N, C-alpha and C positions, 0 to 999 in steps of 0.2 A: 720047620721052625722059621720063624721071620726074623731076619737079621734087624739088628737097630739101626735107626736112623743114622746116616753118616758113617755106617760101618765099612771098614777097610779089611775085607776077608776074601779068601779065594773060593772058586766055586763056579760051576756052570751056569747056575740061575741066580738071578737077583730078586728078592722077594720084599726088601725092605723099601722105604722111600729113596726115590733116585737121587744120586749125587749131581750137583748142579756144575755145570761148565759154562762160564760166563764169556760172552763174546760182544765186544763193543759193536754197536749196529755200523759203524763206518768200516769195520772190518769184515762184515757179514756179506761177503761177495764170493765170486768164483774162485778165489784163492782156497776157500775153506769148504767148498762143496764136498770134497771127498772124506772131511770129517763128519759132516751131517750123514753121508752114505755109509760110513763105516763105523758109526758112533758105537761103542761097546755097550752091552746090557748093563744096566743099572747107572746109566747116565742119561741126564737130559739137558739141552742147551736151553740157556736163557740169553736172549739178546737184548740189549738195553742202550739207550742213547746217553752216551757219557757226558754230554753237555747239558743234560737234565740232572743237575747236581743230586737232587733229593732221590730220583729213581735209581741213579747209578749209586748212590751210597747204600740204599736197601738193598740192591741186587749183590753188590760186592760183599755186604755182611752175610750173606747166605750162601756165597760162592765157595766150592770146594777146590775148583780148578778156574784159570783163567788163560785164555789164549790172546797173546798180546805182544807187541814188539816194544812197548814202552810202559814204564812204569815211573811217573814222575814223584817228586818228594810231596805233593799235595794230594795225592790219591786219598780217598776215604778209607777208613779203618776195614780191614778184612780179617776177622779174627778166625774163620773156618778155613782160611785157604791153605791148601796143602800144596799146590803145583801152580807156579807160573811157567807157562810153557810158551816159548817164542816159536813162532812159525818160521823164523829165519835163523842166521847165524850171529847177527851183530848184537852186541849188549850196550852199545853206547848211549842208547836211550833208556837205560835201566839205571835208577837210584837204588843201588843195592840195599843200602841203610834204611831206606823206605819200605822195601818188601817185607812182608810179616816174616818174623823170625822163625815160625814153624813150616813156612814154605820152602819148597824146593824149587830152585830156577833152572829150567833147562832149555836147550836150544835145539835147532834143527837144522841140518845140512841139505845135501842133494843139489845144491847149486853149482858146485865144482865142476860138473860134468859140462854144463852149458858154459860157464865161464872159460873153461880150457878150451872148448872148441872155438869161442869168440876169440881168445888171445892168438890161437893159431891161425885163425883167418886173418887178423890183423898183422901177423907176421908174414903170412902169404901174400897177402895184398901189398906189402911194403916191397917185396922182392918181385912179385909178379903183378904188375900194374895192369889188370885186365881192363878195367873201366877205361884207361888212357889208350890202350891198345885197340879196343873196340871203337872208340870214338875217332881215333885215326883212320881205322880201316873204312868205316862209314863215309869217309871222304876221299876214299880211293888211295890214302897215302899208307905206304908200306913202312910203317915208322915199327922200329924195334925187330924188323925181321933180318933174316941172313943176308938180304939184298943190302941193308944200310943199317948204320947204328941207330940208337944206342944199344949196347948189349945190357941185359938186364942181370942182376945179380942172382947168386944161388941162395937157397936157405942153407942148403947143406954147408957144415963147416963153419956157420956162424957161431956166435957166443950169446947165450941168453943169461942175464943176471936177474935172479928173483929175490926180491925184499919181502920176506914172509913165506916160510917153507912149511904151511900147514896143508889142509886139504886142497885147497886151490892150486898152490905152487907145486904140489906133488902131482896133481892130475895135468898140469901144463908141461912139467918135466917129462913125464911119462910120453906124452905125444910129441914132444920137442925132439926127444931122444930118438924117436922113430925117423925123424927127418933129418939125422945125422947133426943135430945142433948139439953143442957142448952148453951144458948146464952148470951154474955156479950159484950159490944162494947164500943169504946171511938171514938169521932167524934169531928171535928170542929165546927159542929152545934149540941151540946148536947141538951138534952130534956127528955122528961118523956118516950119516946120510943114507943113501940107499943105491939101487942099481942105476938111477937115472942123474943122481948127482951125489958126490961125495969128495970132501965132507961138506956139511953144512955149518957155515962159520958164524960167530956171533955177531950182534949187531953193531958191535963197536969196531968191526972191521968192514962195515958196509962199503965205505969209501974204496976200499982196495978190492972188494968183489966186483964193485961197478967199473972199475978201470979196464979199458979195452973191450968192454960189452958191445955188441952190435943191437941187441934188444935190451931193455931194462923193464921188469914187470914189477909194479907194486902191487902186492896182494896183502897189505897189512891190516889188520883190524885197528880200530881207533881206541886208543886209551892215553893216558898222560905220557907214557913212554914213547908213543909213535906219533903224536901230534907234532906235525911240522917238521919230521925228520927229514924230509927232502926239501932243506932250505937251499939258499943260493949256492953255498959251498958244496952241498951233497950233489946238486945238479951239475955243477961245474966239475965234478969227478966223472961225469958220464962223458964220452967222447961226443965231439961235435957232429958225427954223422948218425949217432944212435937214434933209435925210436923208443920213446917212452911210453909205456902203456899203463893207466891205472885203473884197476878193477877193485880196489880195497876200499879205502874211503878218501873223499876229496880232501878232508884236512889234515891228512898225513903228508900232503905237498903243500907247501907254501904257495898260495895263490898268486901273488904277485911276482914272486921269483920263477915260476913256471912260465906265467905269461911273458915275462921279459926274455927269459931264455928262448923260447920259441920265436917271439918277435924278432930278436936279433940274431936268429940262427945259431945259438950256441948248443942247439939241440937240433937234431936232424928232422925231428918231428915228435909227434904225440898222438896217441888214441886214447881219449879220456872218455870214460864211462861213469865216474863218480865224481859228484860236484859239491859245490860251496853253497849254494842257496837252492832250496826244493820248494815245490808248490805243496800247498795243503792237497790232501786226498780229495779226489773230484768226484767219487761216485762212478767210475767208469769213463768220464769224459776226458778228452785229451786236453790237459790244462797248458795254458801259455804263461810262462815264467821263466825269466833269465836265469841261467846258472851260475853265473858269476858275475862280479862288478867290473870284471875286465873283458875287452871285446874278443875272446878268443875265436868267435865267429868269423872274424876278419882275416884270420891267419889261414894261408892256403897249405901249411904243413901240419893242420890238425885236422882229425876226425872226430867228431863229437856224437856221442850216443847217449840216451837219456836213461841212465842206469839199466840198461836192458840186457847186459852180457849174460845174465842168468835165466831170463825170462823165457822159458821154452815151454813147450806144450806138456812135458812131463814133469815140470818141477812141482807143481802143486801136489801131484801124487806121492811124489818121493818125500816130499817135508810132512805131508799130512799123515802118511803112514808112521812117522815117528810120533806125532802127536796122538794118534790112535793107539800106538803101542803103550805110550806113558799113561794113558788114561786106563787101560787095562792094568797095567803093573800097578798104579796107584791103589785102584779099587781093590786088587789081589793082595797088596801090602807088601808088593816085591821091588826090588830096588830099580829105579828109574835110569833111562839113557839119557847120553849126553848131558850130564849134570854139570852146570856152570858154577852153582853155589848150593852147598847141601844146606840144610835146616840149621839154624844156630841153637834151636831148642826144640824139645820134643812137644807135640801137639797137646795143649792144655796145660803146659807148664807156665809157671809165673813169669812174666817178663824179668 
């Protein structure tokens, strides 16, 4: 029996016309290679240049699913779309009201492992300054040894305050706990907590959570409730010797307030991975673009990285496994994973 075009039924073999997965040409790089390699039966990939408006509109009109981290308000109509699959976690570039009502919006994780390792590396580097110790020793200077000071700090016994206790916060807490670090947290979803942090307090108590912390991690997503939550007053709630680490979104931290607090040494230091200004995608070339309107690069108490905390050799595989699974589920008519927004109306229903 031949299945009808655009069928959504289960079965080991697909004999109808393929379902169409749309990918913008600018996104068709090594990050999505595992999707091509593991594409489920019954699907075909359509790649289109989204800057060619006519071609993009024609492709989107035929798409059953699309992989994209953004959906602006001016995207063309997508009457067949049933799945907008984000290959990452953040939804701050999705205009949900513009996504077709019959489509489900899903995201993908897997980044929390690399980010947690990055955060622990930052914390360890703060108390174990290997680069400085190496530089001194290369000059025959026995700096930081048992022969002379200074003595370095221990990570053991320190306190880490986490803003945003989701997948990232929990992975960091699990690892920090193994080093003997006390973990406290505030989240938009407070609760009793877990083996590594209990309880998780509401965001209304963030200032109290920050007080006395040796390390502060912002792992907040960006939405209206979190934009600028780390303003001058909230940064002042952090002790002057603490290390502030941002792996969430840049705009959750007031740009000017953070720069001035670091410049004036009202914070001990910062490790900043997420920024305020990003270059356009560059087709694999290393772009040159300032990350902020303030000269963070001139501050010696700041470590700057290029939104690299999650970018490991295993990340694409973990995320694309979720994409592939959801394509299989969509074709089979089964519930999707990591649903951010369910469809607002049934396929084919009048708007």
